[in-house]
VOBA-1610 file (N, C-alpha, C; in pm, whole numbers, padded with zeros to 5 digits, always signed):
BEGIN
Met+11465+08778+16736Met+11495+08716+16594Met+11517+08866+16535Ala+11628+08890+16476Ala+11672+09027+16401Ala+11596+09026+16273Glu+11528+09135+16232Glu+11466+09160+16121Glu+11589+09189+16013Arg+11571+09142+15905Arg+11686+09180+15789Arg+11586+09282+15698Thr+11662+09400+15686Thr+11622+09506+15586Thr+11683+09464+15451Val+11564+09474+15342Val+11606+09460+15206Val+11590+09603+15153Leu+11704+09635+15067Leu+11735+09763+15023Leu+11674+09750+14862Leu+11564+09836+14832Leu+11537+09842+14691Leu+11591+09946+14614Asp+11636+09935+14478Asp+11662+10031+14413Asp+11544+10102+14377Pro+11547+10251+14404Pro+11443+10326+14387Pro+11423+10367+14215Thr+11544+10349+14146Thr+11519+10398+14000Thr+11569+10257+13931Pro+11461+10160+13890Pro+11478+10051+13818Pro+11502+10080+13679Thr+11592+10013+13621Thr+11635+10008+13486Thr+11539+09962+13388Ala+11519+10040+13296Ala+11422+10002+13187Ala+11471+09882+13126Pro+11367+09748+13112Pro+11402+09656+13045Pro+11478+09637+12933Val+11574+09559+12880Val+11657+09548+12766Val+11567+09487+12670Pro+11528+09545+12544Pro+11445+09478+12448Pro+11515+09358+12384Val+11449+09228+12391Val+11516+09122+12344Val+11521+09130+12182Arg+11615+09092+12111Arg+11628+09124+11977Arg+11651+09004+11900Thr+11563+08979+11784Thr+11585+08857+11710Thr+11594+08899+11572Leu+11641+08829+11490Leu+11668+08880+11342Leu+11516+08938+11289Thr+11418+08869+11315Thr+11278+08888+11249Thr+11242+09029+11322Gly+11279+09057+11448Gly+11243+09182+11501Gly+11303+09273+11438Leu+11444+09272+11430Leu+11559+09360+11360Leu+11503+09385+11241Ala+11475+09283+11159Ala+11428+09340+11019Ala+11288+09414+11011Arg+11188+09401+11103Arg+11070+09452+11098Arg+11103+09614+11163Gly+11161+09594+11272Gly+11229+09742+11292Gly+11291+09823+11195Leu+11401+09758+11136Leu+11456+09831+11009Leu+11347+09872+10927Leu+11244+09787+10878Leu+11141+09820+10779Leu+11060+09928+10820Arg+11019+09928+10966Arg+10956+10049+11009Arg+11033+10176+11010Thr+11165+10187+11038Thr+11234+10275+11013Thr+11238+10355+10885Thr+11198+10280+10795Thr+11245+10330+10665Thr+11097+10414+10615Arg+11010+10408+10711Arg+10908+10481+10693Arg+10803+10440+10571Pro+10772+10301+10549Pro+10690+10249+10440Pro+10556+10334+10400Arg+10493+10406+10492Arg+10361+10488+10467Arg+10415+10604+10388Gln+10542+10636+10420Gln+10570+10760+10332Gln+10661+10758+10186Trp+10660+10598+10145Trp+10691+10596+10036Trp+10624+10646+09917Val+10468+10652+09957Val+10393+10721+09871Val+10429+10863+09778Lys+10520+10935+09888Lys+10553+11062+09843Lys+10645+11028+09717Asn+10711+10894+09708Asn+10811+10896+09603Asn+10740+10874+09457Leu+10600+10853+09465Leu+10532+10844+09324Leu+10531+11006+09265Leu+10581+11090+09328Leu+10592+11223+09240Leu+10718+11186+09128Val+10758+11065+09128Val+10867+11052+09001Val+10803+11031+08900Val+10689+10997+08894Val+10609+11017+08764Val+10532+11129+08714Ala+10566+11231+08799Ala+10464+11373+08787Ala+10485+11402+08626Ala+10621+11431+08629Ala+10682+11505+08496Ala+10677+11404+08385Pro+10671+11273+08367Pro+10643+11185+08264Pro+10490+11187+08232Ala+10410+11198+08350Ala+10260+11209+08328Ala+10205+11345+08263Ala+10283+11449+08329Ala+10242+11569+08238Ala+10286+11574+08098Ala+10360+11515+08055Ala+10423+11501+07940Ala+10343+11402+07836Gly+10269+11305+07914Gly+10201+11200+07855Gly+10312+11100+07797Arg+10403+11078+07861Arg+10500+10975+07832Arg+10486+10857+07942Leu+10398+10792+07969Leu+10383+10677+08041Leu+10360+10551+07988Cys+10345+10564+07858Cys+10266+10451+07807Cys+10378+10338+07717Ser+10509+10373+07723Ser+10599+10283+07694Ser+10658+10186+07768Arg+10723+10109+07728Arg+10792+09966+07814Arg+10910+10052+07892His+10986+10123+07796His+11094+10176+07865His+11069+10274+07984Ala+10982+10367+07948Ala+10925+10471+08051Ala+10884+10389+08191Val+10832+10281+08163Val+10767+10221+08305Val+10877+10134+08365Thr+10975+10082+08292Thr+11093+10021+08373Thr+11177+10147+08431Gln+11191+10251+08368Gln+11277+10348+08412Gln+11228+10407+08536Leu+11094+10440+08510Leu+11033+10502+08650Leu+11016+10411+08777Thr+10994+10289+08736Thr+11020+10189+08840Thr+11132+10169+08928Leu+11240+10173+08823Leu+11383+10161+08877Leu+11399+10320+08982Val+11365+10421+08910Val+11385+10547+08979Val+11307+10552+09107Phe+11196+10510+09121Phe+11116+10490+09238Phe+11186+10414+09352Val+11241+10304+09299Val+11307+10203+09392Val+11416+10268+09475Leu+11496+10345+09382Leu+11620+10415+09402Leu+11598+10526+09484Phe+11491+10626+09437Phe+11486+10725+09551Phe+11420+10681+09666Thr+11341+10547+09680Thr+11293+10508+09826Thr+11423+10457+09894Ala+11528+10402+09840Ala+11638+10348+09922Ala+11710+10467+09962Cys+11715+10582+09891Cys+11805+10714+09946Cys+11726+10751+10051Ala+11567+10785+10037Ala+11502+10822+10169Ala+11511+10729+10280Ala+11511+10612+10259Ala+11526+10514+10386Ala+11664+10518+10423Ala+11758+10524+10340Ala+11896+10583+10417Ala+11900+10681+10497Val+11844+10808+10431Val+11820+10921+10531Val+11748+10916+10669Tyr+11633+10833+10644Tyr+11549+10813+10767Tyr+11623+10741+10865Leu+11730+10633+10827Leu+11770+10538+10938Leu+11902+10629+10989Ile+11951+10712+10908Ile+12065+10805+10989Ile+12009+10894+11060Asn+11888+10965+11022Asn+11820+11060+11103Asn+11781+11011+11235Asp+11706+10897+11243Asp+11658+10805+11374Asp+11787+10789+11442Ala+11884+10740+11399Ala+12004+10707+11482Ala+12039+10835+11549Arg+12073+10961+11487Arg+12115+11066+11532Arg+12028+11121+11644Asp+11876+11111+11618Asp+11798+11200+11691Asp+11727+11096+11812Ala+11799+10972+11804Ala+11715+10865+11899Ala+11687+10929+12065Glu+11792+11009+12127Glu+11772+11066+12257Glu+11660+11164+12253Ala+11640+11267+12124Ala+11551+11377+12126Ala+11427+11297+12097Asp+11427+11191+12032Asp+11289+11141+11994Asp+11223+11078+12123Arg+11295+11022+12202Arg+11216+10979+12321Arg+11151+11060+12427Ala+11176+11179+12363Ala+11068+11312+12450Ala+10989+11322+12371His+10944+11272+12234His+10830+11307+12146His+10722+11233+12196Pro+10601+11273+12206Pro+10473+11170+12233Pro+10470+11052+12113Val+10500+11094+11993Val+10479+11022+11882Val+10601+10925+11846Lys+10718+11012+11823Lys+10844+10958+11789Lys+10934+10847+11873Arg+10874+10869+11991Arg+10937+10777+12099Arg+10924+10642+12090His+10811+10608+11988His+10775+10456+11964His+10855+10435+11834Arg+10941+10501+11777Arg+11023+10452+11649Arg+11119+10345+11714Pro+11171+10247+11625Pro+11242+10135+11629Pro+11385+10163+11710Val+11455+10281+11651Val+11587+10295+11716Val+11546+10368+11843Ala+11444+10456+11865Ala+11442+10519+12002Ala+11387+10430+12104Thr+11337+10329+12089Thr+11287+10213+12173Thr+11411+10136+12199Gly+11496+10111+12134Gly+11595+10009+12133Gly+11590+09900+12064Gln+11465+09897+11984Gln+11440+09753+11889Gln+11543+09745+11804Val+11600+09849+11744Val+11717+09853+11631Val+11808+09942+11716Pro+11942+09884+11713Pro+12047+09942+11769Pro+12092+10073+11681Val+12132+10164+11751Val+12217+10272+11678Val+12301+10257+11560Pro+12427+10164+11599Pro+12510+10129+11502Pro+12442+10057+11391Leu+12354+09965+11401Leu+12285+09905+11307Leu+12216+10010+11198Ala+12157+10089+11275Ala+12087+10200+11161Ala+12189+10273+11095Tyr+12288+10319+11160Tyr+12393+10392+11089Tyr+12415+10309+10966Ala+12477+10177+10995Ala+12555+10106+10891Ala+12433+10083+10758Thr+12320+10031+10811Thr+12231+10019+10690Thr+12199+10128+10618Gly+12208+10244+10693Gly+12184+10362+10613Gly+12277+10396+10500Gly+12419+10388+10606Gly+12531+10405+10490Gly+12545+10319+10350Val+12520+10186+10390Val+12500+10095+10273Val+12401+10130+10161Leu+12297+10177+10189Leu+12179+10205+10104Leu+12227+10332+10050Ala+12293+10448+10124Ala+12337+10571+10057Ala+12446+10542+09947Val+12528+10444+09930Val+12641+10413+09891Val+12560+10341+09739Leu+12480+10227+09786Leu+12431+10147+09650Leu+12342+10217+09587Ala+12239+10312+09618Ala+12164+10375+09540Ala+12183+10460+09438Pro+12300+10547+09459Pro+12339+10619+09329Pro+12431+10544+09250Thr+12496+10448+09311Thr+12567+10361+09225Thr+12515+10279+09106Ala+12396+10219+09195Ala+12301+10153+09070Ala+12246+10247+08989Ala+12198+10376+09016Ala+12146+10467+08899Ala+12241+10488+08795Ala+12371+10511+08855Ala+12487+10518+08751Ala+12480+10406+08642Leu+12472+10314+08686Leu+12501+10177+08595Leu+12345+10139+08545Leu+12233+10162+08587Leu+12135+10114+08532Leu+12057+10225+08476Ser+12070+10367+08518Ser+11989+10457+08451Ser+12091+10570+08368Ser+12084+10664+08439Ser+12165+10781+08363Ser+12249+10867+08475Pro+12366+10910+08414Pro+12464+11003+08508Pro+12383+11101+08554Val+12289+11187+08505Val+12204+11276+08574Val+12140+11224+08676Thr+12037+11117+08663Thr+11975+11051+08766Thr+12079+11023+08887Ala+12198+10963+08864Ala+12281+10939+08980Ala+12318+11081+09064Ala+12344+11176+08966Ala+12408+11281+09028Ala+12273+11355+09120Leu+12141+11354+09068Leu+12056+11406+09151Leu+12023+11337+09288Leu+12056+11198+09273Leu+12013+11112+09405Leu+12126+11143+09496Thr+12250+11176+09417Thr+12363+11204+09531Thr+12354+11344+09597Ala+12301+11414+09507Ala+12270+11561+09560Ala+12162+11566+09661Tyr+12059+11476+09644Tyr+11959+11457+09750Tyr+12014+11390+09881Leu+12095+11315+09862Leu+12159+11247+09978Leu+12244+11350+10066Gly+12327+11419+09967Gly+12409+11527+10069Gly+12322+11610+10120Met+12216+11670+10055Met+12139+11788+10106Met+12048+11727+10225Gln+12016+11602+10237Gln+11915+11551+10329Gln+12021+11538+10475Leu+12145+11476+10422Leu+12213+11439+10545Leu+12273+11571+10610Ala+12306+11640+10525Ala+12345+11818+10585Ala+12227+11861+10671Tyr+12094+11828+10624Tyr+11988+11876+10693Tyr+11967+11808+10820Cys+12009+11645+10827Cys+11993+11577+10944Cys+12112+11635+11075Val+12233+11691+10998Val+12345+11733+11107Val+12318+11877+11154Ser+12284+11971+11038Ser+12276+12112+11104Ser+12166+12184+11040Leu+12135+12153+10911Leu+12033+12260+10839Leu+11906+12251+10907Lys+11866+12140+10961Lys+11732+12159+11026Lys+11724+12224+11149His+11834+12287+11202His+11843+12393+11288His+11859+12538+11255Val+11854+12570+11126Val+11851+12683+11077Val+11696+12746+11020Leu+11668+12863+11066Leu+11542+12920+11035Leu+11539+12928+10884Val+11391+12913+10825Val+11384+12908+10693Val+11449+12797+10617Val+11580+12798+10626Val+11657+12677+10546Val+11577+12544+10555Asp+11536+12536+10686Asp+11502+12384+10692Asp+11376+12363+10610Leu+11308+12477+10601Leu+11177+12463+10531Leu+11211+12454+10372Ala+11305+12516+10319Ala+11363+12514+10204Ala+11426+12380+10159Val+11495+12318+10242Val+11554+12185+10229Val+11445+12079+10199Val+11354+12059+10279Val+11249+11960+10293Val+11155+11992+10162Thr+11145+12137+10128Thr+11061+12153+10006Thr+11150+12111+09854Thr+11299+12128+09879Thr+11345+12088+09780Thr+11367+11922+09765Gly+11349+11849+09856Gly+11363+11715+09849Gly+11240+11680+09758Phe+11099+11733+09793Phe+10974+11690+09714Phe+10993+11745+09573Leu+11049+11865+09545Leu+11084+11907+09419Leu+11199+11815+09329Met+11279+11763+09418Met+11360+11657+09326Met+11272+11546+09294Arg+11207+11479+09391Arg+11119+11366+09353Arg+11047+11388+09246Ala+10999+11505+09201Ala+10912+11549+09088Ala+11003+11545+08975Met+11143+11597+08990Met+11228+11632+08868Met+11268+11511+08815Ile+11323+11420+08885Ile+11395+11288+08869Ile+11352+11197+08754Gly+11207+11179+08767Gly+11143+11119+08664Gly+11149+11155+08516Gly+11137+11290+08507Gly+11159+11350+08387Gly+11296+11365+08343Leu+11390+11386+08430Leu+11544+11370+08388Leu+11569+11227+08332Ala+11537+11145+08415Ala+11545+11013+08376Ala+11519+10962+08227Leu+11415+11031+08189Leu+11354+11000+08065Leu+11382+11104+07963Gly+11466+11220+07987Gly+11508+11310+07921Gly+11385+11405+07871Ile+11304+11452+07967Ile+11166+11510+07926Ile+11216+11640+07976Pro+11205+11745+07882Pro+11235+11873+07943Pro+11109+11920+08054Leu+11150+12003+08139Leu+11075+12022+08278Leu+11012+12187+08253Ser+10893+12185+08238Ser+10824+12346+08212Ser+10842+12410+08310Arg+10844+12550+08311Arg+10865+12651+08413Arg+10726+12639+08532Trp+10618+12614+08459Trp+10486+12605+08534Trp+10472+12488+08634Phe+10543+12367+08571Phe+10579+12232+08649Phe+10642+12268+08773Leu+10756+12324+08741Leu+10862+12372+08880Leu+10788+12452+08950Ile+10720+12560+08908Ile+10681+12654+09019Ile+10544+12587+09094Thr+10483+12528+09011Thr+10359+12477+09082Thr+10399+12365+09189Thr+10468+12275+09160Thr+10537+12149+09239Thr+10598+12204+09364Gly+10677+12316+09319Gly+10785+12370+09452Gly+10696+12443+09536Phe+10606+12509+09494Phe+10524+12610+09595Phe+10400+12513+09648Gly+10349+12408+09579Gly+10292+12330+09636Gly+10346+12241+09752Ala+10468+12204+09734Ala+10548+12135+09824Ala+10580+12211+09957Leu+10602+12347+09944Leu+10623+12438+10045Leu+10488+12445+10152Phe+10388+12461+10048Phe+10261+12470+10123Phe+10230+12379+10219Met+10243+12243+10172Met+10255+12111+10269Met+10357+12120+10396Val+10490+12168+10356Val+10577+12146+10447Val+10557+12233+10549Ala+10523+12376+10519Ala+10490+12475+10622Ala+10378+12432+10712Ala+10264+12389+10645Ala+10163+12332+10702Ala+10175+12222+10815Lys+10253+12137+10769Lys+10319+12045+10884Lys+10384+12116+10998Arg+10468+12175+10973Arg+10547+12277+11080Arg+10443+12369+11155Tyr+10338+12415+11101Tyr+10237+12484+11174Tyr+10142+12412+11269Ser+10130+12282+11207Ser+10033+12185+11308Ser+10141+12146+11414Glu+10266+12075+11398Glu+10365+12055+11499Glu+10366+12170+11591Ala+10396+12293+11551Ala+10384+12414+11662Ala+10275+12407+11736Val+10153+12389+11689Val+10029+12400+11725Val+09998+12293+11850Gln+10027+12186+11792Gln+10027+12055+11885Gln+10099+12048+11970Leu+10219+12095+11958Leu+10345+12079+12076Leu+10363+12208+12155Ala+10255+12257+12150Ala+10277+12423+12210Ala+10321+12395+12357Gly+10420+12447+12405Gly+10481+12448+12561Gly+10565+12349+12562Ser+10603+12258+12464Ser+10680+12157+12491Ser+10759+12111+12361Ala+10750+12204+12270Ala+10817+12212+12131Ala+10961+12202+12124Gly+11002+12270+12243Gly+11160+12267+12242Gly+11248+12140+12258Ala+11170+12054+12356Ala+11204+11950+12368Ala+11217+11817+12261Thr+11131+11876+12163Thr+11135+11778+12036Thr+11180+11805+11929Arg+11155+11947+11903Arg+11210+12008+11793Arg+11245+12138+11817Ala+11381+12180+11843Ala+11402+12297+11914Ala+11390+12418+11810Leu+11396+12383+11685Leu+11364+12509+11592Leu+11215+12564+11611Leu+11121+12485+11638Leu+10976+12540+11684Leu+10959+12621+11757Thr+11041+12658+11843Thr+11037+12755+11929Thr+11063+12902+11871Glu+11154+12884+11751Glu+11197+13009+11711Glu+11111+13046+11628Tyr+10999+12990+11556Tyr+10908+13006+11452Tyr+10785+13050+11562Thr+10725+13149+11493Thr+10579+13180+11562Thr+10472+13102+11472Thr+10362+13078+11512Thr+10262+13019+11456Thr+10217+13091+11325Gly+10221+13246+11361Gly+10179+13352+11283Gly+10265+13360+11142Tyr+10384+13330+11165Tyr+10479+13326+11059Tyr+10458+13190+10982Leu+10455+13076+11023Leu+10421+12954+10955Leu+10283+12971+10889Arg+10194+13037+10949Arg+10048+13034+10881Arg+10089+13139+10745Phe+10151+13241+10767Phe+10172+13319+10658Phe+10256+13257+10535Val+10365+13168+10581Val+10424+13067+10462Val+10328+13012+10393Trp+10266+12894+10489Trp+10176+12810+10407Trp+10076+12879+10299Gln+10017+13009+10360Gln+09933+13073+10277Gln+09993+13123+10145Leu+10089+13210+10194Leu+10172+13232+10059Leu+10186+13132+09948Ala+10244+13037+09982Ala+10268+12926+09915Ala+10168+12858+09830Ala+10056+12854+09898Ala+09934+12800+09846Ala+09880+12897+09746Gly+09896+13018+09764Gly+09849+13121+09670Gly+09923+13097+09519Val+10072+13125+09560Val+10172+13115+09419Val+10150+12981+09359Ala+10120+12873+09394Ala+10091+12747+09349Ala+09952+12747+09267Val+09846+12792+09300Val+09718+12793+09293Val+09749+12935+09149Leu+09809+13041+09183Leu+09817+13113+09051Leu+09907+13048+08909Ala+10022+12974+08975Ala+10101+12911+08852Ala+10032+12796+08795Tyr+09937+12734+08876Tyr+09861+12629+08801Tyr+09755+12704+08684Cys+09689+12821+08730Cys+09598+12877+08650Cys+09653+12946+08525Leu+09794+12999+08569Leu+09861+13070+08437Leu+09892+12928+08335Trp+09919+12813+08385Trp+09929+12708+08304Trp+09796+12645+08238Ala+09717+12673+08297Ala+09585+12608+08238Ala+09520+12718+08132Leu+09548+12841+08181Leu+09480+12940+08072Leu+09571+12990+07957Glu+09696+12936+07982Glu+09791+12928+07844Glu+09757+12858+07721Glu+09742+12894+07627Glu+09722+12838+07495Glu+09813+12732+07454Gly+09949+12795+07443Gly+10054+12727+07419Gly+10058+12631+07302Gly+10031+12668+07177Gly+10026+12593+07068Gly+09882+12583+06995Ala+09842+12478+06938Ala+09737+12456+06849Ala+09602+12462+06953Pro+09502+12522+06912Pro+09390+12510+07014Pro+09341+12343+07049Ser+09279+12344+07151Ser+09225+12210+07215Ser+09140+12167+07111Ala+09150+12015+07079Ala+09026+11982+07034Ala+08951+11864+07079Gly+08980+11879+07225Gly+08902+11796+07302Gly+08767+11811+07321Val+08685+11722+07393Val+08524+11732+07381Val+08512+11852+07496Leu+08563+11878+07606Leu+08550+12010+07687Leu+08684+12051+07707Pro+08710+12168+07762Pro+08826+12248+07789Pro+08871+12189+07929Trp+08915+12063+07927Trp+08963+11986+08057Trp+09084+12066+08117Arg+09181+12121+08057Arg+09303+12181+08099Arg+09222+12330+08168Gln+09113+12388+08136Gln+09073+12502+08215Gln+09017+12453+08347Leu+08925+12345+08304Leu+08797+12300+08423Leu+08917+12218+08521Ser+09029+12174+08507Ser+09108+12122+08599Ser+09137+12219+08697Met+09153+12361+08691Met+09163+12443+08790Met+09076+12435+08884Val+08938+12420+08866Val+08844+12412+08961Val+08899+12303+09087Ala+08896+12172+09013Ala+08938+12069+09112Ala+09075+12106+09189Phe+09160+12176+09138Phe+09307+12196+09188Phe+09271+12299+09296Ile+09217+12386+09299Ile+09167+12506+09401Ile+09098+12436+09504Leu+09001+12330+09460Leu+08913+12292+09587Leu+09004+12203+09649Ala+09110+12126+09612Ala+09197+12064+09677Ala+09258+12126+09764Val+09326+12239+09724Val+09416+12321+09816Val+09317+12386+09924Leu+09212+12429+09871Leu+09131+12485+09988Leu+09082+12366+10101Arg+09038+12253+10042Arg+09050+12133+10148Arg+09143+12095+10217Tyr+09269+12097+10176Tyr+09384+12100+10262Tyr+09417+12193+10343Ala+09380+12310+10311Ala+09385+12435+10390Ala+09293+12423+10514Val+09189+12343+10502Val+09111+12322+10620Val+09187+12251+10758Phe+09257+12149+10699Phe+09342+12090+10821Phe+09451+12158+10858Ala+09521+12226+10746Ala+09636+12317+10810Ala+09585+12424+10897Asp+09484+12483+10889Asp+09414+12590+10955Asp+09399+12545+11111Arg+09343+12380+11124Arg+09309+12311+11232Arg+09453+12292+11317Gly+09557+12280+11241Gly+09685+12228+11283Gly+09679+12094+11292Ala+09585+12040+11201Ala+09610+11883+11189Ala+09658+11850+11057Ala+09762+11909+11005Ala+09811+11856+10875Ala+09955+11819+10905Gly+09991+11763+11021Gly+10112+11704+11037Gly+10187+11572+10970Glu+10105+11506+10909Glu+10148+11404+10798Glu+10048+11440+10666Pro+10123+11503+10582Pro+10063+11525+10448Pro+10004+11393+10382Glu+10057+11273+10403Glu+10012+11158+10357Glu+09868+11102+10420Asp+09868+11143+10560Asp+09764+11102+10639Asp+09639+11173+10588Val+09667+11297+10567Val+09562+11391+10522Val+09498+11367+10407Val+09593+11325+10296Val+09547+11287+10170Val+09470+11148+10162Leu+09510+11065+10235Leu+09463+10932+10217Leu+09370+10913+10300Arg+09327+10998+10422Arg+09216+10973+10525Arg+09089+11047+10503Asp+09111+11165+10440Asp+09010+11265+10398Asp+08959+11212+10271Arg+08806+11143+10277Arg+08749+11088+10154Arg+08706+11200+10056Ala+08677+11312+10107Ala+08631+11415+10025Ala+08762+11469+09925Leu+08882+11490+10023Leu+09003+11549+09950Leu+09049+11413+09840Ala+09037+11301+09894Ala+09075+11190+09787Ala+08983+11206+09650Leu+08867+11223+09694Leu+08787+11205+09567Leu+08812+11353+09486Ile+08808+11468+09544Ile+08863+11581+09450Ile+08986+11536+09397Gly+09115+11477+09451Gly+09210+11455+09392Gly+09188+11365+09277Leu+09113+11261+09258Leu+09083+11193+09170Leu+09006+11256+09039Val+08931+11328+09092Val+08866+11414+08959Val+08976+11505+08903Trp+09038+11590+08977Trp+09136+11661+08931Trp+09247+11570+08839Leu+09275+11441+08880Leu+09369+11371+08816Leu+09306+11303+08676Ala+09179+11275+08689Ala+09115+11254+08544Ala+09095+11391+08465Met+09079+11496+08488Met+09046+11616+08409Met+09215+11654+08375Tyr+09302+11629+08452Tyr+09475+11651+08412Tyr+09461+11573+08308Gly+09454+11424+08317Gly+09481+11321+08232Gly+09415+11356+08066Leu+09297+11379+08087Leu+09221+11415+07965Leu+09282+11527+07898Ala+09313+11652+07975Ala+09397+11748+07929Ala+09539+11715+07853Val+09614+11627+07920Val+09728+11606+07866Val+09714+11512+07717Val+09607+11415+07726Val+09593+11342+07611Val+09500+11405+07499Asn+09456+11530+07507Asn+09355+11618+07437Asn+09249+11552+07403Trp+09149+11482+07491Trp+09058+11404+07461Trp+08952+11485+07458
//
């Protein structure tokens, strides 16, 4: 009796994910990075610094701006993940993203991102102000240019991500017509650069030897250069904040204590604490560092209380 030979395919294909409406919805939501929506709370920074959070109009406008900026950021994440699906599959963490795994089809990610990118500035023009709509449009244009090409340009990639944080901090003040002080812009801008450079440094340390497969630009930066950038940015942010705190700027304080000057201590401690994680190469996600480290969270709350008391002149 002759034997029958069964030929097996040596390279079995990966199973095709079963897609349902619920699964697609969850995948789209995950792709918009809900954990990173906390970054968009920066929209209240300028109004809070000016003591303009108590009116119903301010609360309504800031809520609207938060939602619209979140929609713009979601559009960028969706389009970015659709473009980077292949590269993300080589990353130890990003390979689990819904678009990279196939849970969300690439065309759907592009389409959803495109719809959000059109709706958010349009809603801002109708419900907020032309300046708000213009800033959202500029943010989208800059971030989409980043997804296409700017993230491959040395130093420019750091500047673009930093500017995105700065735009978040500016838009709340612009929506309410609040003038933005030079100290606010300098401290916020260099504080953002500190965290962005620390994140790049952490990625370079953690992905040493395989960085080129996941983010080609990391092979062109040296860890020494990225360390220099985040140290420089931290120093400028601290200096700008201290100059603001020590500036009299009008009538003498009538508060119980000099909260404005005392807040320098908490601010410097927060920067030093964050620098511990940056130095270890463990500052890959700023929101994780801030939310998971209890000491840093406590220092942040103390600083927030002191800053608030300085603003209201208590």
